[in-house]
C-alpha positions in Angstrom: 0.0 0.0 0.0 1.4 3.3 -1.0 1.5 6.2 1.5 2.1 9.9 0.9 3.9 12.1 3.4 3.3 15.4 1.5 0.5 16.0 -1.0 1.6 17.2 -4.4 1.0 20.9 -5.1 -1.3 21.7 -8.0 0.6 24.8 -9.0 -2.4 27.2 -9.1 -2.4 30.5 -11.0 -2.0 33.8 -9.3 -5.0 35.2 -7.4 -6.3 38.5 -8.3 -6.0 41.6 -6.1 -8.2 44.6 -5.6 -10.4 46.5 -3.3 -13.9 45.9 -2.2 -17.0 47.9 -1.3 -19.8 47.2 1.1 -23.2 45.9 -0.1 -26.4 44.7 1.5 -28.4 41.5 1.6 -31.8 40.6 3.1 -31.5 40.1 6.8 -32.9 36.8 8.2 -35.6 37.1 10.8 -36.2 34.7 13.6 -38.5 32.5 11.5 -35.9 32.1 8.7 -37.5 34.5 6.3 -35.9 37.8 5.1 -36.6 41.5 5.4 -35.5 44.1 2.9 -32.1 45.6 3.6 -32.1 49.3 4.4 -28.8 50.0 2.6 -27.9 49.8 -1.1 -28.5 46.4 -2.7 -25.3 45.9 -4.6 -25.0 42.5 -2.8 -28.3 41.2 -4.3 -28.2 38.6 -7.1 -27.0 39.9 -10.4 -29.3 37.8 -12.4 -31.6 34.7 -12.4 -32.7 32.1 -14.9 -35.7 29.8 -14.3 -34.6 26.2 -14.7 -37.1 23.5 -13.7 -35.3 20.5 -12.2 -32.1 22.3 -11.4 -29.6 20.4 -9.3 -25.8 20.3 -9.5 -24.0 22.9 -11.5 -20.4 23.2 -12.7 -18.6 25.9 -14.6 -16.2 25.9 -17.5 -12.5 26.6 -17.1 -13.0 30.2 -18.4 -16.1 30.7 -16.2 -18.2 31.7 -19.2 -20.4 28.6 -19.3 -22.3 26.7 -16.7 -23.6 23.2 -17.0 -26.6 22.1 -14.9 -28.3 18.8 -14.2 -32.0 19.1 -14.7 -33.5 15.8 -13.5 -34.2 14.6 -17.1 -31.0 15.8 -18.7 -28.4 18.6 -18.8 -28.3 22.2 -20.1 -25.5 24.6 -20.9 -25.9 28.2 -19.7 -24.2 31.3 -21.1 -23.0 33.5 -18.1 -20.7 35.8 -20.1 -23.1 38.5 -18.9 -23.9 37.6 -15.3 -27.0 39.7 -15.1 -28.6 37.8 -18.1 -27.8 34.1 -17.9 -29.4 32.2 -20.8 -29.7 28.6 -21.9 -27.5 27.8 -24.9 -28.3 24.1 -25.4 -30.1 21.2 -23.8 -29.9 17.4 -23.9 -32.5 15.0 -22.5 -33.3 11.3 -23.1 -29.8 10.3 -21.9 -29.1 6.6 -22.6 -32.4 6.4 -24.5 -31.0 3.6 -26.6 -30.8 1.4 -23.5 -33.4 -1.4 -23.1 -34.3 0.2 -19.8 -35.1 3.5 -21.5 -33.7 7.0 -20.8 -32.0 7.9 -17.6 -34.1 9.5 -14.8 -33.2 11.6 -11.7 -30.2 13.1 -13.3 -28.8 15.2 -10.5 -25.0 15.2 -10.7 -22.3 15.9 -13.3 -18.6 16.8 -13.5 -16.5 18.7 -16.0 -12.8 18.1 -17.0 -11.6 20.6 -19.5 -14.1 20.2 -22.4 -15.5 16.8 -21.4 -18.7 16.6 -19.4 -19.7 13.6 -17.4 -23.4 13.2 -16.6 -24.7 10.3 -14.3 -27.8 8.9 -12.8 -30.1 8.0 -11.3 -29.3 9.8 -8.1 -32.0 7.8 -6.2 -33.8 4.5 -7.0 -35.7 5.0 -10.3 -36.8 3.3 -13.4 -34.8 3.8 -16.6 -31.2 3.3 -17.5 -28.4 3.5 -14.9 -25.0 4.7 -15.9 -23.1 7.6 -17.4 -22.7 9.6 -20.5 -19.7 11.7 -21.6 -20.1 14.7 -23.9 -17.6 16.7 -25.8 -18.6 20.3 -25.0 -15.8 22.1 -26.8 -18.7 23.7 -28.6 -21.0 24.5 -25.8 -23.9 24.7 -28.2 -23.4 21.0 -29.1 -23.4 18.1 -26.8 -21.5 15.5 -28.8 -21.7 12.1 -27.1 -18.3 10.4 -26.9 -18.8 7.6 -24.4 -21.6 5.8 -22.5 -21.6 3.1 -19.9 -24.5 1.3 -18.1 -24.1 0.3 -14.5 -26.1 -2.0 -12.2 -26.4 0.7 -9.6 -27.6 4.2 -9.2 -25.0 7.0 -9.0 -25.7 9.8 -6.5 -22.4 11.7 -7.0 -19.4 11.6 -9.4 -16.2 13.2 -10.4 -14.1 13.0 -13.6 -10.5 13.5 -14.7 -11.2 13.5 -18.4 -10.7 9.7 -18.8 -11.7 8.0 -15.6 -15.1 8.5 -14.1 -15.3 8.1 -10.3 -18.8 7.0 -9.2 -20.6 6.3 -6.0 -21.9 2.7 -6.3 -24.9 3.3 -4.1 -26.9 0.1 -4.6 -24.1 -2.4 -4.1 -23.8 -4.2 -0.9 -20.4 -2.9 -0.1 -21.2 0.7 -1.2 -18.0 1.1 -3.2 -16.3 3.8 -5.1 -16.4 2.6 -8.7 -13.9 3.7 -11.4 -14.9 3.5 -15.1 -12.4 4.0 -17.9 -14.6 6.0 -20.3 -12.3 5.5 -23.2 -12.5 1.7 -22.9 -16.1 2.0 -21.6 -15.5 -0.6 -18.9 -15.2 -0.7 -15.1 -11.6 -1.0 -14.0 -11.5 -0.7 -10.2 -13.5 -0.5 -7.0 -12.7 0.5 -3.4 -14.8 0.2 -0.3 -14.6 0.4 3.5 -15.1 -3.4 3.6 -12.2 -4.0 1.2 -10.1 -1.9 3.5 -11.2 -3.6 6.6 -13.9 -6.3 6.5 -14.9 -5.5 10.1 -16.8 -2.5 8.8 -19.4 -5.2 7.8 -20.6 -5.2 11.4 -21.8 -1.6 10.9 -25.3 -1.2 9.7 -25.2 -0.1 6.0 -27.6 2.8 6.8 -24.6 4.4 8.6 -22.0 3.9 6.0 -23.4 4.7 2.5 -21.0 6.2 0.0 -22.4 9.7 -0.7 -19.7 11.8 -2.5 -16.3 11.5 -4.3 -14.0 14.4 -5.3 -10.8 13.9 -7.2 -7.8 16.3 -7.4 -4.4 15.4 -8.8 -3.5 11.9 -7.5 -6.1 11.9 -4.7 -9.7 11.1 -4.1 -11.7 12.1 -1.0 -14.7 9.9 -0.3 -17.6 10.7 2.1 -19.0 7.7 3.8 -21.7 9.4 5.9 -21.3 8.4 9.6 -18.3 6.3 8.8 -16.5 9.5 7.9 -14.3 10.8 5.1 -11.4 8.9 3.6 -8.4 10.0 1.4 -7.4 7.6 -1.3 -4.4 7.4 -3.6 -5.6 7.2 -7.2 -2.3 7.8 -9.0 -3.1 4.5 -10.7 -6.9 4.5 -11.1 -6.8 0.7 -11.6 -5.1 0.1 -8.2 -6.5 2.4 -5.5 -5.1 2.4 -2.0 -5.9 4.1 1.2 -3.9 7.1 2.3 -5.6 8.2 5.5 -8.9 8.7 7.2 -9.8 12.4 7.5 -12.5 12.1 10.1 -15.4 9.9 11.3 -16.8 8.0 14.2 -15.0 4.8 15.3 -16.2 1.5 13.9 -17.0 -0.1 17.3 -19.3 2.8 18.3 -21.2 2.7 15.0 -21.6 -1.1 15.2 -23.1 -0.8 18.7 -25.8 1.7 17.8 -29.5 0.6 17.8 -31.4 3.6 16.5 -29.5 3.8 13.2 -32.1 6.0 11.5 -31.8 8.7 14.1 -28.0 8.5 13.9 -28.2 8.6 10.1 -30.2 11.8 10.3 -28.9 13.8 13.2 -25.3 15.0 14.0 -22.6 14.0 14.7 -21.4 12.4 11.4 -23.4 12.6 8.2 -20.4 13.4 6.0 -22.1 14.5 2.8 -19.8 16.4 0.5 -16.0 16.8 0.2 -13.8 19.3 -1.7 -10.0 19.3 -2.0 -7.5 22.2 -2.4 -4.3 20.3 -3.0 -2.2 23.5 -3.4 -3.2 24.6 0.1 -3.2 21.1 1.6 -6.8 21.5 2.5 -9.9 19.3 2.6 -13.4 20.7 3.4 -16.0 18.2 4.6 -19.7 19.3 4.7 -22.3 17.4 6.8 -26.0 17.2 6.1 -28.2 16.8 9.1 -31.6 17.7 10.7 -33.5 17.4 13.9 -35.5 14.2 13.3 -37.9 14.1 16.3 -38.1 17.8 17.2 -36.5 17.3 20.6 -33.7 19.7 19.9 -31.0 17.1 19.9 -30.3 17.4 16.2 -30.1 20.2 13.7 -28.1 21.5 10.8 -24.4 20.9 10.3 -21.6 23.0 8.9 -18.3 22.6 6.9 -15.1 21.5 8.6 -11.6 22.4 7.2 -8.7 20.0 7.6 -5.0 20.3 7.0 -4.0 17.2 5.0 -0.5 18.4 4.0 0.8 15.5 6.1 -1.6 12.6 5.8 0.0 10.9 8.8 -1.1 13.9 10.9 -4.4 15.3 9.6 -5.6 18.2 11.7 -8.9 19.9 12.1 -8.5 23.7 11.6 -11.9 25.3 11.8 -15.6 24.7 11.3 -17.9 27.1 9.5 -21.3 26.9 11.3 -24.6 26.7 9.4 -27.0 29.7 9.2 -29.7 30.0 11.8 -33.1 28.3 11.4 -36.3 28.4 13.3 -37.3 24.9 12.3 -34.4 22.3 11.9 -36.7 19.4 11.0 -36.5 17.8 7.6 -39.7 19.5 6.6 -38.7 22.9 8.1 -36.3 25.7 7.1 -33.3 23.7 5.9 -30.0 25.5 6.6 -27.6 22.5 6.7 -24.5 22.4 4.4 -25.0 21.1 0.9 -22.5 21.3 -2.0 -19.7 23.8 -2.3 -16.4 24.7 -4.1 -13.0 25.2 -2.5 -9.9 26.7 -4.1 -7.8 29.8 -4.6 -8.3 30.9 -1.0 -12.1 30.9 -1.3 -15.0 28.6 -0.2 -18.3 29.1 -2.1 -21.1 27.3 -0.3 -24.8 26.5 -0.6 -27.0 26.0 2.5 -30.5 25.1 1.1 -32.9 27.7 2.6 -29.9 29.2 4.4 -28.8 30.8 1.2 -25.3 31.1 -0.2 -22.0 32.3 1.4 -18.4 33.0 0.4 -15.5 32.7 2.9 -11.9 33.8 2.7 -10.0 30.7 3.8 -6.4 31.9 3.0 -6.0 31.4 6.8 -8.0 28.2 7.2 -7.8 28.4 11.0 -9.9 31.6 10.9 -12.3 31.6 7.9 -13.8 35.1 7.2 -17.2 35.5 5.7 -17.1 37.8 2.7 -20.6 37.5 1.4 -23.9 36.0 2.3 -27.4 36.2 0.8 -30.6 34.3 1.6 -34.3 34.3 0.9 -35.6 31.3 2.8 -39.1 31.5 1.3 -38.1 31.6 -2.4 -34.8 29.7 -2.6 -33.2 26.4 -1.6 -29.6 26.3 -2.9 -28.0 23.1 -4.0 -24.5 24.3 -4.9 -22.3 27.4 -5.3 -19.6 27.5 -7.9 -17.1 30.2 -9.2 -17.6 31.9 -12.5 -15.9 34.7 -14.4 -16.4 37.9 -12.3 -19.3 36.3 -10.5 -20.3 33.1 -8.7 -23.3 30.9 -9.5 -25.7 28.9 -7.5 -28.7 26.6 -8.3 -31.9 26.8 -6.4 -33.9 23.6 -6.3 -37.3 22.4 -5.3 -36.1 18.9 -4.9 -37.1 19.0 -1.2 -40.7 19.7 -2.0 -40.7 23.4 -1.3 -43.8 24.6 -3.2 -42.7 28.2 -2.9 -39.2 27.7 -4.3 -38.6 28.5 -8.0 -35.8 26.3 -9.3 -33.2 28.1 -11.4 -29.7 29.5 -11.8 -28.6 32.6 -9.8 -25.6 34.7 -10.4 -24.0 36.8 -7.6 -21.2 39.3 -7.2 -17.9 37.6 -6.4 -16.2 39.2 -3.4 -12.4 39.9 -3.6 -10.1 37.7 -1.6 -7.0 39.8 -1.7 -6.8 43.3 -0.2 -8.8 44.9 2.6 -12.2 43.3 3.0 -15.0 44.2 5.4 -16.2 41.1 7.2 -20.0 41.4 6.8 -22.3 42.1 9.7 -26.1 41.9 9.6 -27.3 43.7 6.5 -23.8 44.2 5.0 -21.7 41.8 2.8 -18.5 42.2 1.0 -18.8 43.0 -2.7 -15.8 42.7 -4.9 -17.6 42.8 -8.2 -15.9 45.1 -10.6 -12.2 45.7 -10.8 -11.4 43.4 -7.9 -13.5 40.5 -9.3 -12.1 40.9 -12.8 -8.6 40.8 -11.6 -9.4 37.8 -9.4 -10.8 36.0 -12.4 -7.5 36.2 -14.4 -6.2 33.1 -12.6 -9.5 31.2 -12.9 -8.7 29.2 -16.1 -5.4 28.1 -14.8 -6.9 27.1 -11.5 -9.7 25.1 -13.1 -7.3 23.3 -15.4 -4.9 22.5 -12.7 -7.6 20.8 -10.5 -7.6 17.9 -13.0 -4.7 15.8 -14.0 
């Protein structure tokens, strides 16, 4: 088994520099709703695009195009002008040539340069199970270059341009599955049980694989209450364990009786992971609620770890979730969902808790640069960096009848230079010169994240 003592640097491009100005956002009230800000609204969304079925979103290396999963397919969105995002192209009926019929519940995708990976179904559903790869070098044309059918659903995925990393959610051992998209065949799996068969004593409800993120020669895998694991994927056909980032111990999990409460409430519930190899950082987000209304549960946040020495992984800080008046699953959800980490910034989505941007150049003391929420009208799935802005998808996947699904664009606060940490009613706003300068290194950063 190979071990690493120091993670390889990704050699990111230079970050932009500039100044920032103050801007306002709606202020949450005690019931999780919002009130109008009394100061100028430069911190409001720049633009919106209605998009039924919106789920995961990724952005192109130059930040000019976004690709969003829509439940029944995928769309490309032009965001060259952030105030006026517009759909450029759409593909549905994925894997329609399968005997099982087209893919349903398409919620996740990943982009490597000009190759787009789309997977599904995210949850049990009829229709084909598997993946499709598109050449999106022309964003107006989705040219299918590969397809592969699996026996399991795929909740989350990542992609390095050749190898697709998939969550094998319906398999007994809940493995990470690697598919060579050039050869269109499965080439490797890794699971907790393969690492240590004693994990078989833990109820599968507490150890499902939920997310995988790849960066350079490493993959980080979220196994819910069983924690987050760092893997060596320098040879995708021969994966080995590097280290465990965090998680509850095996004996404790095996002894639990009320597994459904444990599966829902904190601690644990590792849901989503992001890696910044250049900074030696991993961010782990947990998704949790208060199951029975007794106040013992509630939303979880995002924890930052120093992984520069995998033999001595250290927790640096935790970003707490936004406040909520109803932490139940049917209430005002403000738990962490999907996010992006890199170049000294963390862009995050918190369902009804809105979107936030943090300066994590000092990961022991994250600074909030921007926040915006409208709990009644939005439920954000992810936040991702664009060119001079950042983007987020609002989803009605949780049954919120008042939520309008779509793509939102926001001003991107500057990381470098003097920045006002926001207080109630004020958020940092670096849109303009600072954001444009910061965007210069975006393409280099995006490209460097993949091998």
